[in-house]
C-alpha positions as CSV (number, residue, x, y, z in Angstrom):
1,X,-15.1,-20.0,13.0
2,X,-16.2,-17.5,10.2
3,X,-17.6,-14.2,11.2
4,X,-21.3,-14.2,10.2
5,X,-21.5,-10.4,9.8
6,X,-18.4,-10.4,7.6
7,X,-19.8,-13.2,5.4
8,X,-23.1,-11.4,5.1
9,X,-21.3,-8.2,4.0
10,X,-19.3,-10.1,1.4
11,X,-22.4,-11.8,0.0
12,X,-24.2,-8.5,-0.2
13,X,-21.3,-7.0,-2.1
14,X,-21.1,-10.0,-4.5
15,X,-24.8,-9.7,-5.2
16,X,-24.6,-6.0,-5.9
17,X,-21.7,-6.4,-8.3
18,X,-23.3,-9.4,-10.0
19,X,-26.3,-7.3,-10.8
20,X,-24.2,-4.4,-12.1
21,X,-22.1,-6.7,-14.3
22,X,-25.2,-8.4,-15.7
23,X,-26.8,-5.1,-16.6
24,X,-23.5,-3.9,-18.1
25,X,-23.2,-7.0,-20.3
26,X,-26.7,-6.5,-21.7
27,X,-25.9,-2.9,-22.5
28,X,-22.5,-3.9,-24.0
29,X,-24.1,-6.5,-26.2
30,X,-26.5,-3.9,-27.6
31,X,-23.8,-1.3,-28.1
32,X,-21.9,-3.6,-30.4
33,X,-24.4,-2.9,-33.2
34,X,-23.7,0.9,-33.1
35,X,-21.9,2.5,-36.0
36,X,-18.9,4.9,-35.6
37,X,-21.2,7.8,-36.3
38,X,-23.6,6.8,-33.6
39,X,-20.8,6.2,-31.1
40,X,-19.3,9.6,-31.9
41,X,-22.7,11.3,-31.5
42,X,-23.1,9.8,-28.0
43,X,-19.6,10.9,-27.0
44,X,-20.2,14.4,-28.3
45,X,-23.3,14.7,-26.3
46,X,-21.5,13.6,-23.1
47,X,-18.7,16.1,-23.8
48,X,-21.2,18.9,-24.2
49,X,-22.9,17.9,-20.9
50,X,-19.6,17.7,-19.0
51,X,-18.4,21.0,-20.4
52,X,-21.7,22.8,-19.5
53,X,-21.5,21.5,-15.9
54,X,-17.7,21.6,-15.5
55,X,-18.0,24.4,-12.8
56,X,-20.9,22.7,-11.0
57,X,-19.1,19.4,-10.7
58,X,-15.9,21.2,-9.6
59,X,-17.7,22.9,-6.8
60,X,-19.3,19.6,-5.7
61,X,-15.8,18.0,-5.7
62,X,-14.3,20.8,-3.6
63,X,-17.2,20.9,-1.1
64,X,-17.0,17.2,-0.6
65,X,-13.3,16.6,-0.5
66,X,-12.0,20.0,0.8
67,X,-9.0,19.7,-1.4
68,X,-7.6,22.0,-4.1
69,X,-9.9,24.7,-5.4
70,X,-13.0,24.7,-7.5
71,X,-11.7,26.9,-10.3
72,X,-8.8,24.6,-11.1
73,X,-11.0,21.6,-10.8
74,X,-13.3,23.1,-13.4
75,X,-10.3,23.5,-15.7
76,X,-9.5,19.9,-15.2
77,X,-13.1,18.9,-16.0
78,X,-12.9,20.9,-19.2
79,X,-9.6,19.3,-20.1
80,X,-11.1,15.8,-19.5
81,X,-14.0,16.6,-21.8
82,X,-13.2,19.2,-24.4
83,X,-9.5,18.7,-24.8
84,X,-9.5,14.9,-24.6
85,X,-12.4,14.8,-27.1
86,X,-10.5,17.1,-29.5
87,X,-7.7,14.6,-29.4
88,X,-9.7,11.4,-29.9
89,X,-12.9,12.4,-31.8
90,X,-11.5,11.4,-35.2
91,X,-10.0,8.1,-33.9
92,X,-11.6,5.1,-35.7
93,X,-12.8,2.7,-33.1
94,X,-15.5,0.7,-34.9
95,X,-14.9,-2.0,-37.5
96,X,-12.1,-1.6,-40.0
97,X,-9.9,1.2,-38.8
98,X,-6.9,0.9,-41.1
99,X,-6.0,-0.8,-44.4
100,X,-2.4,-1.3,-45.5
101,X,-2.7,-2.0,-49.2
102,X,1.0,-2.8,-49.6
103,X,1.1,-5.4,-46.8
104,X,-2.6,-6.4,-47.5
105,X,-3.5,-6.2,-43.8
106,X,-6.7,-4.7,-42.4
107,X,-7.0,-3.7,-38.8
108,X,-10.4,-4.3,-37.2
109,X,-11.2,-2.7,-33.8
110,X,-13.2,-4.5,-31.2
111,X,-13.9,-3.4,-27.6
112,X,-12.5,-5.1,-24.6
113,X,-15.7,-5.6,-22.7
114,X,-16.7,-4.4,-19.2
115,X,-14.2,-2.1,-17.6
116,X,-13.8,-1.7,-13.9
117,X,-13.0,2.0,-13.3
118,X,-11.3,3.0,-10.1
119,X,-10.9,6.7,-9.3
120,X,-8.9,8.8,-6.8
121,X,-10.0,11.5,-4.3
122,X,-7.5,13.9,-5.9
123,X,-9.2,14.2,-9.3
124,X,-12.6,12.7,-8.6
125,X,-14.7,14.3,-11.3
126,X,-12.3,14.8,-14.1
127,X,-11.0,11.3,-14.0
128,X,-14.6,9.9,-14.2
129,X,-15.3,12.1,-17.2
130,X,-12.1,11.0,-18.9
131,X,-12.6,7.3,-18.3
132,X,-16.3,7.3,-19.4
133,X,-15.4,9.2,-22.6
134,X,-12.7,6.8,-23.6
135,X,-14.8,3.7,-22.6
136,X,-17.8,4.7,-24.7
137,X,-15.7,5.9,-27.6
138,X,-14.3,2.4,-27.8
139,X,-17.7,0.7,-27.3
140,X,-17.0,-0.6,-23.9
141,X,-19.1,-0.5,-20.8
142,X,-17.8,0.8,-17.5
143,X,-18.6,0.2,-13.8
144,X,-17.0,2.6,-11.2
145,X,-15.6,2.0,-7.8
146,X,-15.5,5.6,-6.7
147,X,-13.3,6.9,-3.8
148,X,-15.5,6.9,-0.6
149,X,-14.3,10.4,0.2
150,X,-15.5,11.7,-3.2
151,X,-18.6,9.5,-3.6
152,X,-21.2,12.2,-4.1
153,X,-19.4,14.2,-6.7
154,X,-18.3,11.0,-8.5
155,X,-21.9,9.8,-8.6
156,X,-23.1,13.1,-9.9
157,X,-20.5,13.0,-12.7
158,X,-21.4,9.4,-13.6
159,X,-25.1,10.2,-13.6
160,X,-24.6,13.3,-15.8
161,X,-22.6,11.4,-18.4
162,X,-24.9,8.4,-18.3
163,X,-28.0,10.5,-18.8
164,X,-26.4,12.5,-21.7
165,X,-25.4,9.2,-23.4
166,X,-28.8,7.7,-23.1
167,X,-30.5,10.8,-24.4
168,X,-28.2,10.6,-27.4
169,X,-29.3,7.0,-28.1
170,X,-26.9,4.9,-26.0
171,X,-28.2,1.7,-24.2
172,X,-28.9,2.2,-20.5
173,X,-26.3,0.8,-18.1
174,X,-23.2,1.4,-20.2
175,X,-22.1,3.6,-17.3
176,X,-22.7,2.4,-13.7
177,X,-21.2,2.7,-10.3
178,X,-21.2,1.0,-6.9
179,X,-23.8,2.9,-4.9
180,X,-22.7,1.5,-1.5
181,X,-18.9,1.5,-1.6
182,X,-16.9,-0.9,0.5
183,X,-13.7,-2.8,0.4
184,X,-15.7,-5.9,-0.2
185,X,-17.6,-4.3,-3.1
186,X,-14.4,-3.0,-4.7
187,X,-12.7,-6.4,-4.5
188,X,-15.8,-8.1,-5.9
189,X,-15.8,-5.7,-8.9
190,X,-12.1,-6.1,-9.6
191,X,-12.3,-9.9,-9.4
192,X,-15.7,-10.5,-11.1
193,X,-15.2,-12.8,-14.1
194,X,-17.4,-10.7,-16.2
195,X,-15.0,-7.7,-15.9
196,X,-12.5,-7.7,-18.8
197,X,-10.0,-5.1,-17.6
198,X,-9.3,-2.9,-14.6
199,X,-8.6,0.8,-15.2
200,X,-7.2,2.0,-11.9
201,X,-6.0,5.5,-10.9
202,X,-4.9,5.9,-7.3
203,X,-2.3,5.0,-4.7
204,X,0.2,2.2,-4.9
205,X,-1.9,-0.2,-2.8
206,X,-4.9,0.2,-5.1
207,X,-2.9,-0.2,-8.3
208,X,-1.2,-3.3,-6.8
209,X,-4.7,-4.7,-6.1
210,X,-5.7,-4.1,-9.7
211,X,-2.7,-5.9,-11.1
212,X,-3.2,-8.8,-8.8
213,X,-6.6,-9.7,-10.1
214,X,-5.2,-12.1,-12.7
215,X,-6.8,-10.1,-15.6
216,X,-5.5,-7.2,-17.7
217,X,-5.1,-4.0,-15.8
218,X,-4.1,-0.5,-16.7
219,X,-2.9,1.2,-13.5
220,X,-0.6,4.0,-12.8
221,X,1.6,4.4,-9.7
222,X,2.8,7.4,-7.8
223,X,4.9,10.2,-9.1
224,X,7.9,11.8,-7.3
225,X,9.0,14.1,-10.1
226,X,12.2,16.0,-9.7
227,X,12.8,19.3,-11.5
228,X,16.4,20.2,-12.2
229,X,17.0,24.0,-12.6
230,X,20.3,23.9,-14.5
231,X,22.6,26.9,-14.5
232,X,21.8,28.0,-18.0
233,X,18.0,28.1,-17.3
234,X,15.8,31.1,-17.7
235,X,15.3,31.4,-13.9
236,X,12.2,33.6,-14.0
237,X,10.5,31.3,-16.5
238,X,11.5,28.1,-14.6
239,X,10.2,29.5,-11.3
240,X,7.0,30.6,-13.0
241,X,6.4,27.2,-14.4
242,X,7.1,25.4,-11.1
243,X,4.9,27.8,-9.2
244,X,2.1,27.3,-11.7
245,X,2.5,23.6,-11.5
246,X,2.6,23.2,-7.7
247,X,-0.2,25.7,-7.0
248,X,-2.6,24.4,-9.7
249,X,-5.3,22.7,-7.7
250,X,-2.8,22.7,-4.8
251,X,-0.4,20.3,-6.5
252,X,-2.7,17.2,-6.7
253,X,-1.8,16.2,-10.3
254,X,0.6,13.2,-10.0
255,X,3.0,14.7,-12.5
256,X,3.6,17.8,-10.5
257,X,7.1,18.5,-9.2
258,X,8.0,17.2,-5.7
259,X,11.6,18.4,-5.5
260,X,13.8,20.9,-7.1
261,X,17.5,20.4,-7.8
262,X,19.3,23.7,-8.2
263,X,22.8,24.4,-9.5
264,X,24.7,26.3,-6.8
265,X,25.8,29.0,-9.3
266,X,22.2,30.2,-9.6
267,X,20.9,29.4,-6.1
268,X,20.6,33.0,-4.9
269,X,18.8,34.0,-8.1
270,X,16.4,31.0,-7.9
271,X,15.6,31.7,-4.2
272,X,15.0,35.4,-4.8
273,X,12.6,34.6,-7.7
274,X,10.7,32.0,-5.8
275,X,10.3,34.4,-2.9
276,X,9.2,37.2,-5.2
277,X,6.5,34.9,-6.6
278,X,5.1,33.9,-3.2
279,X,7.1,30.9,-2.1
280,X,8.4,30.6,1.5
281,X,11.7,28.9,2.3
282,X,11.2,27.1,5.6
283,X,14.2,27.6,7.9
284,X,16.4,24.6,8.3
285,X,15.5,24.2,12.0
286,X,11.8,23.9,11.0
287,X,12.0,21.5,8.1
288,X,11.4,18.5,10.4
289,X,8.2,20.2,11.6
290,X,7.1,20.5,8.0
291,X,8.0,16.9,7.3
292,X,6.1,15.6,10.3
293,X,3.0,17.5,9.3
294,X,3.1,16.5,5.6
295,X,4.4,12.9,5.5
296,X,2.8,9.8,7.0
297,X,5.7,7.9,8.5
298,X,4.0,4.5,8.2
299,X,3.3,4.9,4.4
300,X,6.3,7.2,3.6
301,X,4.0,9.4,1.5
302,X,1.7,12.4,2.0
303,X,-0.8,12.3,4.8
304,X,-4.3,11.9,3.5
305,X,-5.7,15.1,5.0
306,X,-2.8,17.2,3.8
307,X,-3.0,16.4,0.1
308,X,-4.5,19.3,-1.8
309,X,-4.4,21.8,1.1
310,X,-3.1,25.3,0.7
311,X,0.5,26.3,1.7
312,X,-0.9,28.5,4.4
313,X,-3.0,25.7,5.8
314,X,-0.1,23.2,5.8
315,X,2.1,25.8,7.5
316,X,-0.5,26.2,10.2
317,X,-0.7,22.4,10.7
318,X,3.0,22.3,11.0
319,X,3.2,25.2,13.5
320,X,5.3,27.3,11.1
321,X,4.6,31.1,10.7
322,X,4.6,32.2,7.1
323,X,3.8,35.6,5.4
324,X,0.2,36.1,4.4
325,X,-0.4,35.0,0.8
326,X,2.3,32.3,0.8
327,X,1.6,30.0,-2.1
328,X,4.3,27.4,-1.8
329,X,6.5,25.9,1.0
330,X,10.1,24.9,0.2
331,X,12.4,22.9,2.6
332,X,16.0,22.2,1.9
333,X,17.1,18.6,2.3
334,X,20.5,16.9,2.3
335,X,19.4,13.3,1.5
336,X,16.8,11.1,-0.1
337,X,14.8,8.2,1.3
338,X,13.1,7.1,4.5
339,X,15.5,9.0,6.7
340,X,14.4,12.2,4.8
341,X,10.6,11.8,4.6
342,X,10.0,15.0,2.8
343,X,11.9,13.7,-0.2
344,X,8.8,11.6,-1.2
345,X,5.6,12.4,-3.1
346,X,3.7,15.3,-1.4
347,X,0.6,16.0,-3.6
348,X,0.5,19.5,-2.1
349,X,2.1,22.9,-2.6
350,X,5.3,21.7,-0.8
351,X,8.7,21.2,-2.4
352,X,12.0,19.8,-1.1
353,X,15.1,21.5,-2.5
354,X,18.6,20.1,-3.2
355,X,21.7,22.1,-4.1
356,X,24.0,20.6,-6.7
357,X,27.7,21.5,-7.2
358,X,27.9,19.8,-10.6
359,X,25.7,18.6,-13.4
360,X,26.7,15.0,-12.5
361,X,25.6,15.5,-8.9
362,X,22.3,17.0,-10.0
363,X,21.6,14.1,-12.3
364,X,22.4,11.7,-9.4
365,X,20.0,13.5,-7.2
366,X,17.2,13.3,-9.8
367,X,17.9,9.6,-10.2
368,X,17.7,9.1,-6.5
369,X,14.4,10.9,-6.3
370,X,12.9,8.9,-9.1
371,X,14.1,5.7,-7.4
372,X,12.3,6.8,-4.2
373,X,8.7,6.4,-5.4
374,X,8.7,8.0,-8.8
375,X,10.2,5.5,-11.2
376,X,8.8,5.8,-14.7
377,X,6.6,8.8,-14.1
378,X,7.9,12.3,-14.8
379,X,11.2,14.2,-14.7
380,X,11.5,18.0,-15.4
381,X,14.5,19.9,-16.7
382,X,14.9,23.7,-17.1
383,X,17.9,24.6,-19.2
384,X,19.0,26.3,-22.4
385,X,21.7,23.7,-23.1
386,X,20.6,21.1,-25.6
387,X,23.4,18.8,-24.7
388,X,22.1,18.7,-21.1
389,X,18.6,17.9,-22.6
390,X,20.0,15.0,-24.5
391,X,21.8,13.5,-21.5
392,X,18.9,14.1,-19.2
393,X,16.5,12.3,-21.6
394,X,18.9,9.4,-21.9
395,X,19.6,8.9,-18.2
396,X,16.3,9.6,-16.4
397,X,14.1,6.5,-15.9
398,X,10.9,8.5,-16.5
399,X,8.4,8.1,-19.3
400,X,7.7,11.8,-19.5
401,X,10.8,14.0,-19.8
402,X,9.5,17.6,-19.7
403,X,11.8,20.4,-20.9
404,X,11.1,24.0,-19.7
405,X,7.5,23.0,-18.9
406,X,5.3,22.8,-15.8
407,X,5.3,19.2,-14.5
408,X,1.6,18.8,-13.8
409,X,0.1,20.5,-16.8
410,X,2.9,19.3,-19.1
411,X,2.6,15.7,-18.0
412,X,-1.1,15.4,-18.8
413,X,-0.3,16.6,-22.3
414,X,-2.1,18.4,-25.0
415,X,-2.3,21.9,-23.5
416,X,1.0,23.3,-24.7
417,X,3.1,20.3,-25.8
418,X,2.7,17.3,-28.1
419,X,2.0,14.6,-25.6
420,X,-1.3,12.8,-25.8
421,X,-3.8,14.5,-23.4
422,X,-4.7,12.0,-20.7
423,X,-5.5,11.7,-17.0
424,X,-3.9,8.2,-16.8
425,X,-0.2,8.4,-17.2
426,X,1.7,5.1,-17.6
427,X,5.0,4.6,-16.0
428,X,6.2,1.5,-17.9
429,X,8.1,-1.4,-16.3
430,X,10.0,1.2,-14.4
431,X,6.9,1.7,-12.2
432,X,5.5,-1.8,-12.8
433,X,2.9,-0.5,-15.2
434,X,1.9,-2.2,-18.5
435,X,2.1,1.0,-20.5
436,X,4.7,3.8,-20.6
437,X,2.6,6.4,-22.4
438,X,-0.4,8.6,-21.7
439,X,-3.5,6.3,-22.0
440,X,-5.9,6.9,-24.9
441,X,-8.5,5.0,-27.0
442,X,-6.0,2.6,-28.6
443,X,-5.4,1.1,-25.1
444,X,-9.1,0.1,-24.7
445,X,-9.4,-1.8,-28.0
446,X,-8.6,-5.3,-29.2
447,X,-7.1,-5.0,-32.7
448,X,-7.7,-7.9,-35.0
449,X,-5.4,-8.2,-38.0
450,X,-7.0,-9.6,-41.2
451,X,-4.1,-10.6,-43.4
452,X,-4.1,-11.7,-47.1
453,X,-1.1,-13.2,-48.8
454,X,1.3,-10.8,-50.6
455,X,2.5,-13.7,-52.9
456,X,1.6,-17.4,-53.5
457,X,2.9,-19.4,-50.6
458,X,3.9,-22.5,-52.7
459,X,6.0,-20.3,-55.0
460,X,7.8,-18.7,-52.0
461,X,8.5,-22.1,-50.4
462,X,9.7,-23.6,-53.7
463,X,12.1,-20.7,-54.2
464,X,13.6,-21.3,-50.7
465,X,13.9,-25.0,-51.4
466,X,15.8,-24.3,-54.6
467,X,18.2,-22.0,-52.8
468,X,18.9,-24.6,-50.1
469,X,19.4,-27.4,-52.7
470,X,21.8,-25.2,-54.6
471,X,24.2,-24.9,-51.7
């Protein structure tokens, strides 16, 4: 017999979502009459608001989630607003966006409709800024299912962006959110027939749910990025990059390194440099303690409360004594997979380390790590040998191959490399994603192709017939 309370909860969720979708549709319909100039003015206003309040939102996120640190979260907020806007502000997203005179083809941009935006606890404000900016730049409406553990900072970000948009002339309700989050409400949003596409950032279960709705979805899976420090690498630079990457917001960007693979010839130098820069190598007899503290054995990934904590806090949880000021914990492993839990994604300032006797062995280790929860995401290489770069790029099943670059800040692009700046990083079919690049405006548009003939059809067909008859 059906549970009455469960049914009531589901019906309340359906009613809440139906109202949000109806309001979004009205706003979306109005927004279709806006010109490119009006759209860009609205986006510019949102960017200015997000930038002005980047620090405030970061502090809210840190206070609510207790993860990372507010300074780095403020940098992510600025990246999600200023840096992303710099990349996309000149993108044409309204009407005719391209004309190919030679082929006589026009490209006409149309929005997708209402987007369901799902956000993670790891980057709760910057991801909201990013998704709203891209949604409104492409004349879509968006409704958020915010992570329950980051609800207040997420709502504050949504409200800030929505108010800035309306003040700049946007219709109300282009940006909305579920005010009373629940599993029932999230499912109702993802499956509502009025929602055109799901834009999901989060864990594998959430992404799988997005792809199972029967409608288009852009979701990104986990990353378990290996970083190979090859024997010709500039060791000091390599270690500096990895330390920066793993300590930035306490390692919660999904492109951050999770394991290092080190050539034995330079092992002593690498360990000395890591130690000099504040890393602590966990003794072999305590690696299991670290693993038990960090990894959830049921899910084979980082424990929720551990993600985004400091190295010293994690060491305390594990019962491991470390020097004051320790920034990163490193544990040596001899295998990959469920029997070596620390080889998985850690989303914290913790690394597993592997020692390679040959380049071939190092490549095999990197492949193994990618196959254990990181397929399609990111692989990092530190080397001065261009032949190694070529081979690594060819052999690694990762959509971002980063050379002599910090994984986290390199993977999101735009800061110091040529990758598209984004906070949604596709992993391609390797990771069961529909895109293999860093998501941007083009992914949130329907492109119509208006094609005129380049020659008279009857003349072309008659020519072909003549050729056939001559044979």
